GUFI-909977 format. One line per 10 residues: number of its first residue (from 1); their letters; for each residue y, x, z of N, C-alpha, C. Coordinates in steps of 0.1 Angstrom, whole numbers, plus 5000, padded with zeros to 4 digits. Atoms other than C-alpha are relative to their C-alpha. Example, Ala and Ser with C-alpha at 12.3 -4.5 7.8 and 13.67 -1.06 7.14 Angstrom:
<atoms>
1) AS) 4988/5009/5000/4955/5123/5078/5012/5009/5000; 4989/4991/5000/4989/5137/5071/5011/4992/5008
</atoms>
This chain:
<atoms>
1) XXXXXXXXXX) 4988/5008/5000/5000/5000/5000/5012/5009/5000; 4988/4992/5001/5034/5013/4991/5012/4991/5003; 4988/5007/4998/5068/5002/5004/5011/5007/4992; 4990/4995/5009/5099/5007/4981/5014/4997/5005; 4986/5002/4997/5136/5011/4987/5008/5007/4989; 4991/4993/5009/5166/5020/4965/5014/4998/5005; 4987/5001/4995/5202/5027/4974/5009/5010/4993; 4990/4991/5007/5234/5043/4959/5003/5012/5008; 4995/4988/4993/5245/5078/4967/5014/5003/4995; 4986/4998/5003/5282/5083/4969/5006/5014/5004
11) XXXXXXXXXX) 4996/4987/4996/5283/5119/4982/4999/5010/4988; 5001/4990/5010/5274/5150/4963/4986/5000/4993; 5012/5000/5007/5248/5151/4936/4991/5011/5004; 5008/4988/4997/5236/5186/4945/4993/4999/5013; 5006/5002/4987/5229/5176/4981/4987/4991/4998; 5012/5009/5002/5205/5148/4969/4989/5008/4992; 5011/4993/5008/5187/5169/4943/4994/5011/5008; 5006/4989/4992/5183/5199/4966/4991/4994/5011; 5008/5006/4990/5170/5176/4993/4986/4995/4994; 5012/5005/5005/5144/5159/4971/4991/5011/4995
21) XXXXXXXXXX) 5008/4988/5006/5133/5193/4956/4996/5010/5011; 5003/4990/4990/5130/5210/4990/4986/5006/4999; 5013/4994/5002/5102/5235/4985/4991/4998/5012; 5009/5001/4988/5089/5232/5021/4994/4986/5001; 5005/5014/5000/5084/5194/5015/4991/4997/4988; 5006/5004/5013/5070/5195/4980/4990/5010/4995; 5009/4989/5004/5045/5224/4981/5006/5009/4990; 4992/4991/5009/5070/5248/4966/5002/4994/4987; 4996/5008/5012/5080/5221/4941/4988/4998/4990; 5012/5003/5008/5044/5217/4929/5000/4985/4996
31) XXXXXXXXXX) 5000/5015/5002/5049/5179/4933/5014/4997/4996; 4987/5003/5005/5081/5177/4913/5000/4998/4985; 5000/5003/5014/5086/5161/4879/5014/4996/4995; 4987/5004/5006/5117/5158/4857/4997/4991/4988; 5001/5009/5011/5121/5129/4833/5013/5000/4993; 4988/4998/5009/5146/5136/4805/5009/5011/5006; 4993/4988/4995/5156/5167/4824/4990/5009/5007; 5009/4991/4993/5141/5198/4841/5004/5001/5014; 4996/5000/4986/5140/5198/4879/5009/5012/5004; 4992/4988/4996/5154/5234/4882/5014/4999/4995
41) XXXXXXXXXX) 4986/5001/5005/5185/5225/4861/5005/4985/5000; 4997/5014/5000/5187/5188/4869/5015/4997/5004; 4986/5002/4996/5221/5191/4887/5009/5002/4988; 4992/4997/5011/5237/5207/4857/4999/4990/4989; 5003/5009/5011/5221/5184/4832/5006/4986/5003; 4995/5013/4996/5231/5152/4851/5015/5001/5000; 4985/4998/5000/5267/5165/4856/5005/5000/4986; 4996/4999/5014/5269/5173/4819/5001/4986/4994; 5000/5014/5005/5260/5137/4811/5012/4992/5005; 4988/5007/4995/5287/5124/4834/5013/5005/4993
51) XXXXXXXXXX) 4988/4995/5007/5313/5147/4818/5001/4996/4986; 5001/5004/5014/5302/5138/4783/5006/4986/4998; 4995/5014/5001/5310/5101/4789/5012/4997/5009; 4988/5002/4992/5339/5107/4813/4998/4991/5012; 5004/5008/4988/5322/5091/4843/4996/5009/5011; 5004/4991/4989/5323/5117/4870/5003/4995/5014; 4997/5006/4987/5336/5095/4898/4991/4989/5005; 5009/5011/4995/5321/5068/4920/4987/5004/5004; 5014/4997/4996/5284/5066/4927/4994/5011/4991; 5005/4988/5008/5268/5099/4916/4986/4998/4996
61) XXXXXXXXXX) 5014/5001/5003/5232/5088/4917/4994/4988/5007; 5008/5010/4992/5206/5063/4930/4988/5007/5005; 5012/4994/4993/5179/5073/4954/4990/4989/5003; 5011/5009/4998/5147/5054/4953/4989/5007/5009; 5010/4995/4991/5119/5058/4979/4988/4991/5000; 5013/5007/5001/5082/5049/4978/4991/5007/5010; 5008/4994/4989/5061/5054/5009/4986/4993/5000; 5014/5004/5000/5023/5051/5011/4994/4999/5014; 5007/5001/4987/5001/5040/5040/4992/5013/5002; 5007/4988/4997/4987/5071/5057/4985/4999/4997
71) XXXXXXXXXX) 5015/5000/5003/4952/5080/5044/4996/4993/4987; 5003/5008/5012/4954/5057/5013/5000/5008/4987; 4998/4993/5013/4967/5080/4986/5000/5015/5002; 4998/4985/5000/4963/5117/4979/5013/5004/4994; 4987/4996/5006/4994/5137/4970/5000/4999/4985; 5000/5000/5015/4983/5139/4934/5001/4985/4995; 4999/5014/5004/4978/5101/4931/5014/4994/5003; 4987/5005/4997/5010/5093/4949/5011/5005/4991; 4990/4994/5009/5030/5117/4927/4999/4993/4986; 5002/5006/5013/5014/5102/4895/5006/4986/5000
81) XXXXXXXXXX) 4995/5014/5000/5023/5067/4906/5015/5000/5000; 4985/4999/5000/5059/5077/4914/5006/5004/4987; 4995/4996/5013/5064/5094/4881/4998/4989/4989; 5002/5011/5010/5049/5065/4861/5010/4989/5003; 4990/5011/4996/5071/5040/4881/5013/5003/4994; 4987/4997/5004/5102/5059/4873/5001/5000/4985; 5000/4999/5014/5093/5066/4837/5000/4986/4993; 5001/5013/5006/5084/5030/4829/5012/4991/5002; 4989/5009/4997/5114/5014/4846/5013/5006/4994; 4987/4995/5003/5142/5038/4838/5000/5012/4990
91) XXXXXXXXXX) 5002/4988/5008/5128/5066/4816/5007/5000/4986; 4994/5001/5014/5144/5053/4783/5014/5004/5000; 4985/4998/5001/5180/5058/4794/5005/5010/5010; 4995/4993/4989/5183/5079/4826/4993/5013/5002; 5006/4987/4995/5177/5115/4838/4995/4998/5014; 5007/5003/4987/5153/5114/4868/4993/5012/5005; 5009/4990/4993/5137/5138/4893/4991/4992/5010; 5009/5006/4991/5106/5126/4910/4993/5011/5008; 5007/4990/4991/5092/5145/4940/4991/4992/5010; 5009/5005/4990/5064/5139/4965/5001/5009/5013
101) XXXXXXXXXX) 4998/4993/4988/5071/5149/5001/4987/4999/5009; 5013/5000/4992/5041/5159/5023/5003/5004/5015; 4997/4995/4987/5060/5169/5055/4999/4990/5011; 5001/5010/4990/5056/5136/5073/4985/4995/5002; 5013/5005/4998/5026/5117/5086/4995/4991/4989; 5003/5009/5011/5028/5095/5055/5005/5007/4987; 4996/4994/5012/5030/5107/5019/5011/4990/4994; 4989/5009/5006/5062/5094/5002/5007/5007/4988; 4993/4995/5012/5080/5098/4969/5015/4998/5001; 4986/5002/5002/5117/5104/4963/5003/5000/4986
111) XXXXXXXXXX) 4996/5001/5014/5132/5094/4930/5015/5000/4999; 4986/4998/5002/5167/5107/4921/5004/4996/4986; 4996/5005/5013/5183/5088/4892/5014/5002/4997; 4986/4998/5003/5215/5098/4875/5007/4986/4998; 4993/5012/5001/5241/5071/4877/5005/4996/4986; 4995/5002/5013/5251/5075/4841/4989/5002/4990; 5010/4998/5010/5227/5070/4811/5003/5010/4990; 4997/4989/5009/5223/5099/4788/5000/4995/4985; 5000/5005/5013/5218/5077/4757/5013/4993/4996; 4988/5009/5003/5248/5053/4759/5011/5001/5010
121) XXXXXXXXXX) 4990/4999/4991/5268/5063/4789/5002/4989/5010; 4999/5012/4991/5262/5030/4807/4996/5004/5014; 5003/4997/4987/5261/5031/4844/4987/4993/5005; 5012/5006/4994/5229/5024/4864/5004/4988/5008; 4996/5012/4992/5230/4989/4878/4989/4996/5009; 5010/5003/4990/5212/4981/4910/5003/4986/5006; 4998/5013/4993/5208/4945/4923/4986/4995/5004; 5012/5006/4994/5182/4922/4938/4989/4999/4989; 5010/5001/5011/5165/4917/4903/4994/5013/4998; 5005/4987/5003/5161/4954/4898/4990/5004/5012
131) XXXXXXXXXX) 5009/4997/4989/5146/4958/4933/4987/4992/4999; 5012/5007/5001/5121/4930/4927/4991/5006/4989; 5008/4994/5011/5110/4946/4894/4994/5013/5004; 5005/4987/4995/5106/4979/4911/4988/4998/5010; 5011/5003/4991/5085/4964/4939/4988/4994/4993; 5011/5006/5007/5064/4944/4915/4992/5010/4992; 5007/4990/5008/5057/4974/4892/4993/5010/5009; 5007/4992/4990/5049/4995/4923/4987/4994/5004; 5012/5007/4995/5024/4969/4935/4990/5001/4989; 5010/5000/5011/5008/4967/4900/4994/5014/4998
141) XXXXXXXXXX) 5006/4987/5001/5004/5005/4899/4991/5003/5011; 5009/4998/4989/4989/5006/4934/4987/4993/4998; 5013/5007/5003/4964/4979/4923/4992/5008/4990; 5007/4993/5011/4956/4999/4892/4992/5013/5006; 5006/4988/4994/4948/5030/4914/4992/4997/5012; 5009/5004/4989/4928/5010/4939/5006/5000/5014; 4994/5001/4987/4954/5009/4967/5004/4986/5003; 4997/5013/4995/4963/4979/4988/5014/4997/4997; 4986/5005/5001/4994/4958/4983/5003/4989/5010; 4996/5012/4991/5013/4932/5004/4999/4988/4991
151) XXXXXXXXXX) 5003/5011/5008/4999/4900/4991/5011/4989/5000; 4990/5010/4999/5027/4877/5003/5013/5005/5007; 4988/4994/4994/5059/4896/5009/5010/4990/5005; 4990/5009/4995/5084/4878/5031/5013/5000/4992; 4987/5001/5007/5115/4865/5014/5011/5006/5009; 4989/4995/4992/5148/4880/5025/5008/5010/4991; 4991/4991/5007/5176/4902/5014/4996/5014/5002; 5004/4986/4999/5168/4938/5006/5010/5008/5009; 4991/4993/4991/5182/4961/5033/5003/5014/4995; 4997/4986/5003/5200/4994/5030/4990/5009/5006
161) XXXXXXXXXX) 5011/4990/4995/5177/5024/5035/5003/5004/5014; 4997/4996/4986/5196/5035/5066/4996/4990/5010; 5004/5010/4991/5190/5002/5083/4985/4999/5001; 5015/5001/5000/5153/5000/5072/4994/5012/5008; 5005/4988/4993/5148/5036/5084/5002/5000/5015; 4998/5001/4986/5164/5030/5117/4990/4991/5007; 5010/5009/4994/5141/5000/5124/4986/5007/5000; 5013/4993/5000/5111/5021/5113/4999/5010/5011; 5000/4990/4989/5121/5047/5139/5002/4994/5013; 4998/5007/4987/5126/5021/5166/5014/5001/5005
171) XXXXXXXXXX) 4986/5000/4995/5164/5024/5167/5006/4986/4997; 4994/5013/5002/5184/4992/5171/5010/5000/4988; 4989/5002/5010/5205/4979/5142/5007/4986/5003; 4993/5012/4996/5230/4951/5144/4993/4987/4995; 5008/5012/5005/5208/4927/5123/4988/4998/5010; 5011/5001/4991/5179/4935/5147/5005/4993/5013; 4994/5006/4987/5202/4926/5177/5002/4985/4998; 4998/5015/5003/5212/4893/5160/4987/4993/5001; 5013/5006/5000/5175/4885/5154/4995/4998/5014; 5005/5000/4987/5167/4893/5190/5007/4989/5008
181) XXXXXXXXXX) 4992/5010/4993/5196/4871/5203/4996/4986/4995; 5004/5013/5005/5186/4842/5180/4986/4996/5005; 5014/5003/4995/5149/4844/5191/5001/4996/5015; 4998/5004/4986/5161/4843/5228/5006/4986/5001; 4994/5013/5000/5183/4813/5220/4990/4989/4997; 5011/5010/5004/5153/4795/5204/4991/4998/5012; 5010/5001/4989/5129/4803/5233/5006/4993/5012; 4994/5006/4988/5154/4790/5259/5006/4986/4997; 4994/5013/5004/5162/4757/5240/4989/4990/5000; 5009/5011/5001/5146/4723/5242/5005/4991/4989
191) XXXXXXXXXX) 4994/5008/5011/5169/4708/5215/5008/5009/4991; 4992/4992/5009/5188/4720/5185/5014/5002/5006; 4986/4998/4994/5221/4714/5204/5000/5011/5010; 5001/4989/4990/5209/4736/5232/4999/5014/4994; 5001/4987/5007/5200/4763/5207/5014/5005/4996; 4987/4996/5005/5235/4763/5192/5009/5004/5012; 4992/4997/4988/5250/4762/5227/4997/5014/5006; 5005/4987/4995/5229/4792/5237/5007/5011/4992; 4994/4990/5008/5243/4812/5208/5015/5001/5003; 4985/5000/4998/5279/4802/5215/5003/5006/5014
201) XXXXXXXXXX) 4997/4995/4986/5275/4811/5252/4999/5015/5001; 5000/4986/5000/5268/4847/5243/5009/5006/4989; 4988/4995/5009/5298/4849/5219/4998/4998/4985; 5002/5002/5015/5284/4839/5185/5008/4988/4995; 4995/5011/5007/5302/4817/5161/4989/4995/4991; 5011/5006/5008/5279/4793/5143/5005/4990/4989; 4997/5009/5010/5282/4775/5110/4987/4994/4995; 5012/5007/5004/5257/4748/5100/5003/4995/4985; 4999/5005/5013/5252/4743/5063/4986/5000/4994; 5013/4999/5005/5223/4747/5039/4992/5011/5007
211) XXXXXXXXXX) 5006/4989/4992/5215/4779/5058/5009/5002/5012; 4992/4997/4988/5226/4785/5094/5006/5014/4999; 4994/4987/5000/5251/4813/5096/5006/5002/5013; 4994/4996/4987/5262/4832/5127/5008/5012/4998; 4992/4988/5000/5289/4857/5133/5000/5006/5014; 5000/4993/4986/5283/4882/5162/5014/5003/5004; 4987/4997/4995/5312/4890/5184/5004/5014/4995; 4995/4988/5005/5334/4917/5169/4997/5003/4986; 5003/4998/5014/5320/4913/5134/5009/4991/4991; 4991/5008/5009/5341/4901/5104/4993/4989/4992
221) XXXXXXXXXX) 5007/5009/5009/5314/4884/5084/4989/4992/5007; 5011/5008/4995/5288/4857/5090/4987/5005/4994; 5013/4996/5005/5251/4864/5086/4991/4988/4999; 5009/5012/5003/5228/4838/5070/4986/5003/5006; 5012/4997/4993/5197/4836/5091/4988/4999/4991; 5012/5002/5008/5171/4823/5066/5000/5011/4989; 4999/4990/5011/5184/4847/5039/4996/5013/5005; 5003/4987/4995/5180/4877/5061/4987/5001/5008; 5011/4999/4992/5151/4868/5083/4988/4991/4996; 5011/5007/5005/5129/4844/5064/5000/4985/5003
231) XXXXXXXXXX) 5001/5014/4998/5117/4808/5065/5000/4995/5014; 5000/5004/4986/5112/4807/5103/5014/4998/5005; 4986/5001/4995/5150/4808/5106/5008/4990/4992; 4993/5012/5006/5159/4778/5084/5001/4990/5011; 4999/5011/4990/5170/4747/5103/4987/4994/5004; 5013/5006/4998/5136/4732/5099/4990/5009/5008; 5009/4990/4993/5118/4764/5110/5004/5002/5014; 4995/4998/4986/5140/4768/5141/4996/4987/5008; 5003/5012/4993/5135/4731/5150/4985/4999/5003; 5015/5000/4997/5097/4735/5147/4997/5009/5011
241) XXXXXXXXXX) 5002/4991/4989/5098/4765/5170/5005/4995/5013; 4995/5006/4988/5119/4746/5195/4990/4990/5005; 5009/5010/4996/5094/4718/5195/4988/5006/5007; 5011/4993/4994/5067/4743/5205/5002/5005/5014; 4997/4996/4986/5085/4751/5237/4996/4989/5009; 5006/5011/4992/5064/4731/5261/5007/4998/5013; 4994/5002/4987/5082/4737/5293/5014/5005/4999; 4986/4997/5001/5119/4738/5298/5003/5013/5007; 4995/4988/4994/5136/4771/5306/5015/4999/5002; 4986/5000/4998/5170/4778/5319/5007/5004/4988
251) XXXXXXXXXX) 4993/4996/5012/5194/4779/5290/5008/5013/5003; 4992/4987/4999/5214/4811/5284/5014/4996/5006; 4988/5003/4994/5243/4810/5308/5012/5007/4993; 4988/4993/5005/5278/4817/5297/5003/5012/5008; 4998/4988/4992/5284/4853/5306/5013/5000/5007; 4988/4999/4993/5309/4860/5332/5005/5015/5001; 4995/4986/5000/5332/4890/5332/5005/5003/5014; 4995/4995/4987/5341/4911/5362/5008/5012/4997; 4992/4988/5003/5369/4936/5362/4998/5011/5010; 5002/4989/4990/5360/4970/5377/5013/5005/5005
261) XXXXXXXXXX) 4988/4994/4994/5385/4987/5400/5004/5012/4992; 4996/4989/5008/5406/5014/5384/4993/5013/5004; 5007/4988/4996/5387/5040/5404/4987/5002/4993; 5013/5000/5007/5355/5031/5386/5002/5000/4985; 4998/5002/5014/5369/5021/5352/5012/5008/4995; 4989/4992/5005/5390/5048/5335/5009/4992/4990; 4992/5008/5009/5420/5033/5317/4998/5005/4986; 5001/4997/5014/5420/5032/5279/5010/5011/4997; 4991/4989/5003/5434/5066/5269/5009/4998/4988; 4991/5000/5012/5463/5070/5245/5002/5014/4995
271) XXXXXXXXXX) 4998/4987/5006/5461/5100/5222/4989/5010/5003; 5010/4990/4996/5432/5118/5239/4987/4995/4995; 5013/5003/5005/5400/5118/5219/4989/5002/5010; 5010/4997/4989/5380/5133/5248/4999/4989/5010; 5000/5011/4990/5391/5106/5272/4995/4987/4994; 5005/5012/5007/5384/5079/5246/4985/5000/5000; 5015/4999/5000/5348/5092/5243/4994/4997/5014; 5005/5003/4987/5344/5092/5281/5001/4986/5004; 4998/5014/4997/5358/5057/5284/4989/4992/4993; 5011/5007/5007/5333/5045/5258/4987/5002/5006
281) XXXXXXXXXX) 5013/4997/4993/5304/5062/5275/5000/4993/5014; 5000/5008/4987/5315/5045/5308/4996/4986/4997; 5004/5014/5003/5312/5011/5291/4985/4999/4998; 5014/5000/5001/5276/5021/5283/4993/5001/5013; 5007/4997/4988/5269/5029/5319/4995/5014/5001; 5005/4987/5001/5265/5065/5311/5003/5008/5013; 4996/4993/4988/5282/5077/5344/4996/4993/5013; 5004/5007/4988/5269/5051/5368/4989/4991/4997; 5011/5010/5002/5239/5028/5374/5005/4987/4997; 4995/5013/5004/5243/4995/5357/4990/4990/5005
291) XXXXXXXXXX) 5008/5011/4996/5230/4961/5366/4991/4996/4987; 5008/5003/5012/5200/4956/5342/4999/4986/4996; 5000/5015/5003/5203/4918/5344/5012/4995/4993; 4988/5004/5007/5237/4917/5328/4999/5004/4985; 5001/4999/5015/5241/4914/5290/5010/5010/4995; 4991/4990/5006/5256/4943/5271/5007/4993/4988; 4993/5006/5011/5283/4934/5247/4994/5004/4987; 5007/4997/5013/5271/4932/5211/5005/5013/4993; 4994/4988/5006/5295/4959/5199/4995/5013/5006; 5007/4988/4994/5279/4983/5224/4986/5001/4996
301) XXXXXXXXXX) 5014/5001/5003/5244/4972/5217/4997/5006/4987; 5003/4995/5014/5246/4980/5180/5003/5015/4999; 4997/4985/5000/5258/5016/5189/4989/5007/5008; 5011/4993/4992/5226/5023/5210/4994/5011/4992; 5007/4990/5009/5211/5042/5180/5009/5012/4998; 4991/4989/5002/5242/5064/5179/5004/5007/5013; 4996/4995/4987/5244/5071/5216/4997/5015/5002; 5003/4986/4999/5227/5105/5214/5011/5008/4993; 4990/4993/5007/5253/5116/5188/5014/4999/5008; 4987/5002/4993/5282/5101/5208/5000/5010/5013
311) XXXXXXXXXX) 5000/4991/4989/5271/5121/5239/5002/5014/4996; 4998/4986/5005/5268/5153/5219/5014/5003/4996; 4986/4998/5004/5302/5148/5204/5010/5001/5012; 4992/5000/4988/5317/5141/5238/4999/5014/5007; 5002/4987/4994/5302/5173/5252/5007/5011/4992; 4993/4990/5009/5316/5193/5222/5015/4999/5003; 4986/5001/4997/5351/5179/5229/5003/5007/5013; 4997/4994/4987/5349/5189/5265/4998/5016/5000; 5003/4986/5000/5333/5223/5258/5011/5008/4993; 4990/4992/5008/5360/5233/5232/5014/4997/5005
321) XXXXXXXXXX) 4986/5003/4995/5389/5218/5252/5008/4992/4990; 4992/5008/5011/5398/5194/5223/5004/4987/5006; 4995/5012/4994/5420/5166/5234/5006/4991/4990; 4993/5008/5010/5441/5153/5205/4995/5002/4986; 5004/4999/5014/5436/5148/5168/5005/5013/4994; 4995/4987/5004/5458/5179/5163/4991/5011/5004; 5009/4989/4995/5435/5200/5184/4987/5000/4992; 5012/5001/5008/5405/5187/5164/5002/5006/4986; 4997/4994/5013/5421/5196/5131/5001/5015/5000; 4999/4985/4998/5430/5231/5144/4987/5006/5002
331) XXXXXXXXXX) 5013/4995/4997/5395/5236/5156/4992/5000/4987; 5008/5001/5013/5380/5225/5122/5005/5011/4991; 4995/4989/5008/5404/5249/5104/4995/5014/5004; 5006/4988/4995/5392/5277/5127/4986/5002/4996; 5014/4999/5004/5356/5269/5119/4999/5003/4985; 5001/4998/5014/5362/5268/5082/5004/5014/4997; 4997/4986/5002/5379/5302/5084/4989/5009/5003; 5012/4991/4997/5349/5317/5102/4989/4999/4990; 5010/5002/5011/5326/5302/5076/5004/5008/4988; 4995/4993/5012/5347/5317/5048/4998/5015/5002
341) XXXXXXXXXX) 5001/4986/4997/5347/5351/5065/4985/5005/4999; 5014/4997/5000/5309/5350/5070/4994/5000/4986; 5005/5001/5014/5303/5340/5034/5004/5013/4992; 4995/4987/5006/5324/5370/5023/4992/5012/5004; 5008/4989/4995/5305/5393/5045/4986/5000/4994; 5013/5001/5006/5272/5380/5032/5000/5004/4986; 4999/4996/5014/5284/5385/4997/5000/5016/4998; 4999/4985/5001/5292/5422/5004/4986/5006/5003; 5014/4995/4996/5257/5427/5021/4991/4999/4988; 5009/5002/5011/5239/5412/4991/5004/5010/4989
351) XXXXXXXXXX) 4996/4991/5011/5259/5434/4967/4995/5014/5004; 5005/4987/4995/5249/5465/4988/4984/5000/4997; 5015/5000/5002/5212/5454/4987/4996/5001/4985; 5003/4999/5014/5213/5450/4949/5001/5014/4995; 4999/4986/5004/5223/5486/4946/4989/5009/5005; 5010/4992/4994/5195/5499/4967/4986/4997/4994; 5013/5002/5006/5159/5504/4955/4993/4988/5007; 5007/5012/4994/5137/5473/4960/4990/5005/5011; 5009/4997/4988/5118/5473/4993/4990/4988/5001; 5010/5011/4998/5089/5452/5005/5007/4987/5005
361) XXXXXXXXXX) 4993/5012/4995/5113/5428/5023/5011/4995/4990; 4990/5005/5008/5135/5405/5003/5014/5000/5006; 4986/5000/4994/5173/5402/5007/5001/4989/5011; 4999/5010/4989/5168/5370/5027/4994/5004/5013; 5006/4995/4988/5148/5389/5052/5008/5011/5007; 4992/4990/4994/5174/5415/5058/5007/4995/5013; 4995/5005/4987/5185/5413/5095/5015/4996/4999; 4986/5004/5001/5222/5411/5085/5001/4986/4993; 4999/5013/5007/5216/5382/5061/4994/4989/5010; 5006/5009/4991/5194/5365/5087/5010/4996/5011
371) XXXXXXXXXX) 4990/5003/4989/5221/5368/5114/5011/4992/4994; 4989/5008/5005/5248/5355/5091/4996/4986/4997; 5005/5013/5003/5227/5326/5079/4999/4991/5013; 5001/5007/4988/5220/5316/5115/5014/4996/5005; 4986/5003/4996/5258/5318/5124/5006/4989/4991; 4995/5010/5009/5266/5297/5093/4994/4986/5003; 5006/5013/4997/5241/5270/5102/5007/4994/5013; 4994/5004/4988/5256/5268/5137/5014/4994/4998; 4986/5004/5003/5292/5266/5124/5001/4988/4992; 5000/5012/5009/5284/5241/5097/4996/4987/5008
381) XXXXXXXXXX) 5004/5011/4992/5266/5219/5122/5012/4995/5009; 4989/5003/4992/5297/5220/5144/5011/4993/4992; 4991/5007/5009/5319/5211/5114/4996/4986/4998; 5005/5014/5002/5297/5180/5108/5003/4992/5012; 4997/5007/4988/5301/5170/5144/5015/4997/5001; 4986/5002/4999/5339/5174/5142/5004/4989/4990; 4997/5010/5010/5340/5154/5110/4996/4986/5005; 5004/5013/4994/5320/5126/5127/5009/4995/5011; 4990/5004/4989/5344/5127/5157/5012/4994/4994; 4988/5005/5006/5373/5122/5134/4998/4986/4994
391) XXXXXXXXXX) 5003/5013/5005/5357/5092/5118/4997/4990/5011; 5005/5009/4990/5341/5077/5149/5011/4996/5010; 4991/5003/4990/5371/5080/5172/5009/4987/4997; 4993/5012/5004/5390/5053/5153/4992/4988/5002; 5009/5012/4999/5360/5030/5153/4999/4997/5015; 5002/5003/4985/5355/5034/5191/5013/4994/5006; 4987/5006/4995/5392/5026/5197/5001/4986/4996; 5000/5014/5005/5389/4995/5176/4990/4991/5008; 5009/5007/4993/5358/4984/5194/5004/4997/5015; 4995/5002/4986/5373/4989/5229/5011/4989/5000
401) XXXXXXXXXX) 4989/5010/5001/5404/4969/5218/4995/4986/4998; 5005/5013/5002/5383/4941/5205/4993/4994/5012; 5007/5005/4988/5362/4939/5237/5010/4996/5010; 4989/5003/4990/5394/4939/5258/5007/4987/4996; 4994/5012/5004/5408/4911/5236/4991/4988/5004; 5009/5011/4996/5377/4890/5242/5000/4998/5015; 4999/5001/4985/5379/4897/5279/5012/4992/5004; 4988/5008/4997/5415/4884/5279/4999/4986/4996; 5002/5014/5004/5405/4853/5260/4992/4993/5010; 5008/5006/4990/5378/4846/5285/5008/4997/5013
411) XXXXXXXXXX) 4992/5002/4988/5403/4851/5314/5009/4988/4998; 4991/5012/5002/5428/4826/5298/4992/4987/5000; 5008/5012/5000/5400/4801/5292/4996/4996/5014; 5003/5003/4986/5390/4803/5328/5012/4995/5008; 4988/5005/4993/5425/4799/5340/5004/4985/4995; 4997/5013/5005/5430/4769/5317/4990/4989/5005; 5010/5010/4994/5398/4752/5330/5003/4997/5014; 4996/5003/4987/5411/4756/5365/5011/4990/5001; 4989/5008/5000/5442/4738/5356/4997/4986/4994; 5004/5013/5006/5423/4709/5340/5003/4999/4985
421) XXXXXXXXXX) 4997/5000/5014/5433/4720/5305/4987/5004/4992; 5011/4996/5008/5409/4725/5276/5002/5015/4996; 4999/4985/5003/5401/4762/5271/5001/5003/4985; 4998/4997/5014/5409/4780/5239/4988/5007/4994; 5013/4994/5005/5374/4795/5236/5001/5015/5000; 5000/4985/5000/5365/4832/5231/4988/5005/5006; 5012/4993/4995/5339/4856/5241/5000/5001/5015; 5000/4999/4985/5330/4851/5278/4991/5011/5004; 5009/4989/4997/5315/4885/5280/5008/5012/5003; 4993/4988/4997/5327/4916/5297/4996/5011/4990
431) XXXXXX) 5003/4988/5008/5329/4947/5276/4991/5009/5006; 5009/4991/4993/5308/4964/5302/4988/4993/5005; 5012/5007/4995/5282/4937/5308/4988/5006/4993; 5011/4992/5006/5248/4952/5302/4989/4990/4995; 5011/5007/5006/5221/4939/5279/4987/5003/5008; 5012/4998/4993/5186/4936/5292/4996/5015/4998
</atoms>
């Protein structure tokens, strides 16, 4: 059985090609096939096609993925299936590199497709129809080679690879959190009205139409339940599940917010990236024991998969004494300067090695080259962390602001109810309430 995915690549083409051709993953590129191009020169050939038709911007390629059940396919069979799949679907118009990676517990193919056709200059178009044809052809090839297939795939919208991979690795995604909340709202309901009330009590907006749509707190768009999660999440499917609830359970209570004292809750920093990170980690309960019975705000819950990186970035800010955006930019400039100097030093060493008679060890094994490469890896990793900090800090500030806005809306609603007036609504959930 093979699972398939495809998604656009908007970064650098050479990063994608170098990744899929990684010698340590492909048996020194033994399992690498070029279609309408040669793997070794695929980057140059694909870029030449883009330049020929004047389409060098935008999406640079498409990355398809085909994963096989452990033990079902040999590397040779898996690679043959991947090459046939790519050739039959896109081989008439596009340059493609197909590789088989053996470094994981499951054999999987990577297919890198140029975004511009070499015959007519038309761009590669990816939509639900293309994904269905890819999955159907993959299943047909698996059947031809005696492999199993999913007989009745569940309907639903194809997911981005990052989301699918996060779920496969057990990391939470915001759609998974929505599904979990909807399941809980169903399990604790005896009627459809109680189901909708349960969702609203934890901050969801609900629209009833042909498909039930929900909008999680802090999100701009609504999510269609049946379209994303299948037939069990249509109105009829949810109603049938509610009817199976034999004994009544306590409905989900409207969450209550409690305001921590200033000694415990650091104020929202202004201008300090390091304090912003510490503030956000406090909301997670990183610095103190949290009440496990309280619900975590949706905007925090969807960041659980990023928590390790947030902690690392916070530690880097503290370690380097970085406080403001200006400090961050200066530190990145310093790192780039070090990288430039090391690259120049490595160039000199390589020039010296070329002038000396060949020895048993290669240039890459020279102690000076090894030392420089190790330093470059460390510096480039830190540059990536700094780049992520620059991007993430704005997002964290927006999330904190949104959670505080909802907190204030709840407070106003509570005050209005005390005065006998109708509340204005809003998320009745503290930004620091903890999910189960």
